[in-house]
Every structure is written in structure tokens, then in C-alpha cells.
C-alpha positions as CSV (number, residue, x, y, z in Angstrom):
1,M,15.7,17.7,2.0
2,A,19.0,18.1,3.8
3,K,18.9,19.6,7.3
4,T,21.0,22.6,8.3
5,D,24.1,21.8,10.5
6,K,22.5,23.8,13.3
7,I,19.5,21.4,13.3
8,E,21.5,18.3,13.0
9,K,23.9,19.2,15.9
10,G,21.5,20.5,18.4
11,G,18.0,19.5,17.2
12,V,16.8,23.1,17.7
13,L,17.2,26.0,15.4
14,S,17.8,29.4,16.9
15,N,15.1,32.0,16.2
16,Y,17.5,34.0,14.1
17,D,18.6,31.0,12.1
18,F,14.9,30.1,11.6
19,L,14.2,33.5,10.2
20,A,17.2,33.2,7.9
21,A,15.9,29.8,6.7
22,Y,12.5,31.5,6.1
23,Q,14.1,34.1,3.9
24,N,15.7,31.3,1.9
25,L,12.6,29.2,1.5
26,Q,10.6,32.3,0.2
27,T,13.2,33.3,-2.3
28,G,11.9,32.5,-5.7
29,I,8.3,32.5,-4.3
30,E,7.4,35.7,-2.5
31,F,10.9,37.2,-2.7
32,D,12.8,37.7,-5.9
33,E,16.3,37.7,-4.3
34,L,18.3,38.0,-1.2
35,I,21.0,40.6,-1.0
36,K,23.7,39.9,1.5
37,R,25.4,42.6,3.5
38,S,27.7,42.2,6.5
39,S,25.1,43.6,8.9
40,A,21.9,42.2,7.3
41,T,20.3,40.0,4.7
42,V,17.8,42.0,2.6
43,S,14.8,40.4,0.9
44,H,13.8,42.2,-2.3
45,T,10.7,41.8,-4.5
46,A,10.4,43.8,-7.7
47,K,6.7,43.5,-8.3
48,N,5.5,43.9,-4.7
49,A,6.5,46.9,-2.6
50,A,4.9,45.6,0.7
51,P,7.3,45.7,3.7
52,Y,6.7,41.9,4.2
53,C,8.5,41.3,0.9
54,N,11.2,43.9,1.2
55,F,13.1,44.0,4.5
56,A,16.5,43.7,6.1
57,L,16.9,40.9,8.7
58,I,19.4,41.8,11.4
59,N,20.7,39.9,14.4
60,K,22.6,42.8,16.2
61,M,22.2,46.5,16.5
62,L,23.4,48.5,13.5
63,S,26.1,51.2,13.6
64,D,25.5,54.5,11.9
65,E,27.5,53.4,8.9
66,E,25.5,50.2,8.6
67,F,22.2,52.1,8.8
68,S,23.4,54.3,6.0
69,E,24.6,51.4,3.9
70,L,21.2,49.6,4.2
71,E,19.2,52.8,3.6
72,H,21.2,53.5,0.5
73,L,20.5,50.0,-0.7
74,F,16.8,50.4,-0.2
75,S,16.9,53.7,-2.0
76,S,18.6,52.1,-5.0
77,L,15.8,49.5,-5.0
78,E,13.2,52.2,-4.8
79,R,11.9,50.7,-1.5
80,T,11.2,52.2,1.9
81,P,13.7,50.9,4.4
82,V,12.3,48.2,6.6
83,I,14.4,46.6,9.4
84,Y,13.2,43.2,10.8
85,F,14.5,41.3,13.9
86,E,13.5,38.9,16.6
87,N,11.8,40.5,19.5
88,K,14.6,40.0,22.0
89,P,16.1,42.3,24.7
90,T,19.4,42.8,23.1
91,L,17.7,44.5,20.1
92,V,14.5,45.9,21.7
93,K,16.6,48.0,24.2
94,H,17.8,50.0,21.2
95,L,14.3,51.1,20.0
96,D,15.1,54.7,20.9
97,R,18.1,54.6,18.5
98,F,15.8,53.3,15.7
99,K,13.4,56.1,16.5
100,K,16.1,58.7,16.2
101,R,16.9,57.4,12.8
102,G,13.2,57.8,11.8
103,Y,12.0,54.3,12.3
104,E,8.6,53.3,13.7
105,K,7.1,49.9,14.4
106,A,5.0,48.8,11.5
107,F,4.1,45.2,12.3
108,E,4.8,42.3,14.6
109,D,4.7,38.7,13.5
110,S,3.9,35.8,15.8
111,W,6.0,32.8,14.7
112,M,4.1,29.7,15.7
113,F,5.2,26.1,15.8
114,Y,3.2,22.9,16.0
115,E,3.7,21.1,19.3
116,R,1.2,18.3,19.6
117,D,2.1,14.6,19.2
118,V,-1.1,13.2,17.6
119,I,-3.0,14.4,14.5
120,D,-6.5,13.2,13.7
121,K,-6.2,11.8,10.1
122,S,-9.8,10.6,9.8
123,R,-10.7,13.3,7.2
124,F,-7.4,13.3,5.3
125,P,-9.1,11.5,2.3
126,Q,-10.8,14.9,1.6
127,V,-7.5,16.5,0.8
128,K,-5.8,16.4,-2.6
129,K,-2.3,17.5,-3.6
130,V,-2.0,19.8,-6.6
131,D,-0.3,17.7,-9.3
132,D,-1.1,19.4,-12.6
133,H,-2.0,22.8,-14.1
134,K,-5.7,22.3,-13.8
135,S,-5.6,21.5,-10.1
136,L,-3.2,24.4,-9.7
137,E,-5.8,26.8,-11.0
138,V,-8.4,25.3,-8.7
139,F,-6.1,25.9,-5.8
140,L,-5.5,29.5,-6.8
141,K,-9.2,30.2,-7.4
142,T,-10.1,28.7,-4.0
143,W,-7.4,30.5,-2.1
144,D,-8.4,33.8,-3.7
145,A,-12.1,33.3,-2.9
146,S,-11.2,32.4,0.7
147,L,-9.3,35.5,1.5
148,Q,-11.3,38.6,0.7
149,S,-11.1,42.2,1.9
150,G,-13.6,43.0,4.6
151,D,-13.6,39.5,6.0
152,P,-13.4,39.8,9.8
153,Q,-11.5,36.6,10.0
154,N,-8.9,37.8,7.5
155,P,-6.6,40.6,8.6
156,Y,-4.5,40.4,5.5
157,G,-6.9,41.6,2.8
158,S,-7.1,40.4,-0.8
159,V,-4.4,38.0,-2.1
160,K,-4.9,38.8,-5.8
161,G,-1.5,40.5,-6.0
162,Y,0.1,37.2,-4.9
163,L,-1.6,34.8,-7.3
164,D,0.9,34.9,-10.1
165,N,3.8,34.5,-7.6
166,Y,2.3,31.2,-6.4
167,R,1.5,30.1,-9.9
168,Q,5.1,30.6,-10.9
169,A,6.4,29.0,-7.7
170,W,4.5,25.8,-8.4
171,L,5.8,25.7,-12.0
172,K,9.4,26.1,-10.7
173,F,9.3,24.0,-7.6
174,G,6.1,21.8,-7.7
175,A,8.0,18.7,-9.0
176,S,10.0,18.6,-5.7
177,N,9.2,18.8,-2.0
178,R,10.2,22.5,-2.0
179,V,6.5,23.5,-2.3
180,Q,3.4,21.3,-2.0
181,Y,-0.1,22.7,-2.6
182,F,-3.2,21.1,-1.0
183,I,-6.9,21.5,-1.7
184,V,-9.7,20.3,0.7
185,Y,-12.9,19.1,-0.9
186,D,-16.4,18.9,0.4
187,G,-17.7,16.2,-1.9
188,E,-16.8,17.6,-5.4
189,Q,-16.5,21.2,-4.2
190,P,-13.0,22.7,-3.4
191,V,-13.5,24.6,-0.1
192,A,-10.1,25.2,1.5
193,T,-6.3,25.4,0.8
194,A,-2.9,25.1,2.4
195,L,0.6,25.3,1.1
196,L,3.7,23.6,2.6
197,H,7.2,25.1,2.0
198,S,10.2,23.0,2.9
199,F,13.8,24.1,3.2
200,E,16.7,22.4,5.0
201,G,14.5,20.8,7.7
202,V,12.1,23.8,8.1
203,G,8.5,23.2,7.2
204,Y,6.5,26.4,6.8
205,I,2.7,26.5,6.2
206,S,1.0,29.3,4.4
207,N,-1.9,30.1,2.1
208,V,-4.4,28.6,4.5
209,G,-8.0,29.7,3.8
210,S,-11.5,28.4,3.6
211,L,-14.6,29.7,1.8
212,Q,-16.8,31.9,4.0
213,T,-19.8,29.7,3.2
214,V,-18.2,26.7,4.9
215,R,-16.6,28.3,7.9
216,G,-17.0,26.5,11.2
217,R,-16.9,23.0,9.6
218,G,-13.3,22.3,10.2
219,F,-12.0,22.7,6.7
220,G,-9.3,25.2,7.6
221,K,-8.1,23.0,10.4
222,L,-8.1,20.0,8.2
223,A,-6.0,21.8,5.5
224,T,-3.5,23.0,8.1
225,L,-3.0,19.7,9.9
226,Y,-2.7,17.8,6.6
227,A,0.2,20.2,5.8
228,V,1.7,19.6,9.2
229,K,1.5,15.8,8.8
230,R,3.0,16.0,5.4
231,S,5.8,18.1,6.8
232,Q,6.5,15.5,9.4
233,Q,6.4,12.7,6.8
234,I,9.1,14.2,4.6
235,G,11.4,14.7,7.6
236,N,11.2,18.4,8.4
237,I,12.2,19.2,12.0
238,V,10.0,22.2,12.6
239,H,6.4,22.8,11.4
240,S,5.7,26.5,11.5
241,L,3.6,29.4,10.3
242,S,3.3,33.1,11.0
243,T,0.3,35.3,12.0
244,E,-0.2,38.7,13.8
245,E,-0.4,38.4,17.6
246,G,-4.0,38.8,18.8
247,S,-5.5,38.3,15.3
248,F,-8.2,35.7,14.6
249,P,-5.8,33.4,12.7
250,N,-3.4,33.6,15.7
251,E,-6.1,32.4,18.1
252,F,-7.3,29.8,15.6
253,Y,-3.9,28.2,15.3
254,K,-3.4,28.2,19.1
255,R,-6.6,26.1,19.4
256,I,-5.4,23.5,17.0
257,G,-2.0,22.9,18.5
258,F,0.4,25.7,17.6
259,I,2.3,27.8,20.1
260,T,4.0,31.2,19.6
261,R,7.7,30.6,20.2
262,F,8.8,34.2,19.5
263,T,7.7,37.4,17.7
264,G,9.4,39.4,15.0
265,I,9.3,43.2,14.8
266,G,9.2,45.2,11.6
267,L,10.3,48.8,11.7
268,T,9.7,51.2,8.8
269,K,11.6,54.4,8.1
270,Q,9.1,57.3,8.1
């Protein structure tokens, strides 16, 4: 994968440019399209109305005209307006203006990056990459079974609404390094999953889960670190994932080598 100019020149991607890269790497997977406006880039998903799939990424405060333009766009898409931005002083200081426009904080993502130098590879033979339709269905079934509503370690709820997205994503991109799906096995039993997205030097890990019956045996950690190592091997510059600050997954990833570099705030119009 080619790296962005920003990575090649400085070795570090700004937080905003990282979020823009994230929008691009999810287009065709979780997002159907990106709609460019002068003030924002809007992610839109036709089959999923969740705010995580339909939001406007901004890097500066909006004028009244820009608010109106984006709100009109969301209305035309039959979506509730959601504004998303890096949690930084130049934007947070304007929260009162957002509130006057009817926006309230809906969620805050913790963007985490792997920082350790050494990865234990001793259990890597337990991991297999999805390479055909049969193993794809094993991946999806295992991921679905690993993330159930009511699980205290899973703040996200059921993933059934996302299964077809990830089936289609593998069919479109599985032959390249754009997406790589991994299954962890305990003997012959599939017990955990992870997915690596790659785009212009950005490695992003998602779909991590392990069956409740095997929790505490290191399978989720193994799946995650295998994806990190693969991201390193194919030349990505950053190896990242997102959680909600203070959640169980957030604390879990901190323990295995990730740090929160910044958070992103999602505001929804009430």
C-alpha cells in the first residue's frame, strides 16, 4: 500500500488526517460513500442509520451557513445530523455554539495506537487467515457469537446488522491487503476473530472478539496482536483501533500495549 504524503514527509500523521484516512478505509465496508463539502466530509451508509456510520468530520468550527448546508444534506439523506471532530481546544471551546444549534454529545471514541516494540509470536500458529468462502462464514459466525447483547465485556451490542457488510467487504477486497480477516483456533474450534484494514499506511484493527466460554485464556489478545504484527509486516506506519474511553475493551487494549493518542467527539442534533 502506498503511504500518504503526510506520513512519508513527517513520519507522523496528524489526528485529523488519521480520521480522514479512517473514513476512506471504511468506505465500501461500513460506509457506502463519502460526500465532500468545503466544511466537512460526510460518511453515509444507506442500510445502517447509526451515528457511527453517518457523520460529518470537521477540522474547524462551522459558520451558520455551513451548519445549514450540512443539516440540509443530512435531511436529504434521511439521517439525523451528526458532527464529529477531534477533541481539541480549538473545537471544544465552541461547544456552547453547538448546543445553541441543538447538538448534544452522543459518544466519545478513544483512538488507540500500538506502541510496544516486541510481540510474542509463540501462539501465532493458532491463527488462520480467511482465504475462501467457507472460512469467511466461519469468521462471521465466530464474530457474531463472540459479541452478544448483555455481555458485560461488550459495550457495543449485537453485530448481526453488520454481518453482510463484512461478507461483502471480503468479497470486494479480500484478494488484496485492503482487508484481512483472521480466526484464532483452540485445536479445531474457532474461538476468536480480528480484522485488519489497511489504507495508505494506516493499519486499523476491528472485529475483535472471543467466545464467552474461552474468555481469560488470551485468545482475544492473540487475535489482536496477530493483526498488529501483520500490519507491521505489510508496511503500515500506524497500527490502531478505537474503543470508548473507560469501557472494558479500552482497558483491555491498554494492558496489551495500546495507548490512547486522542479522543473524538460525536455530537447529535436533538
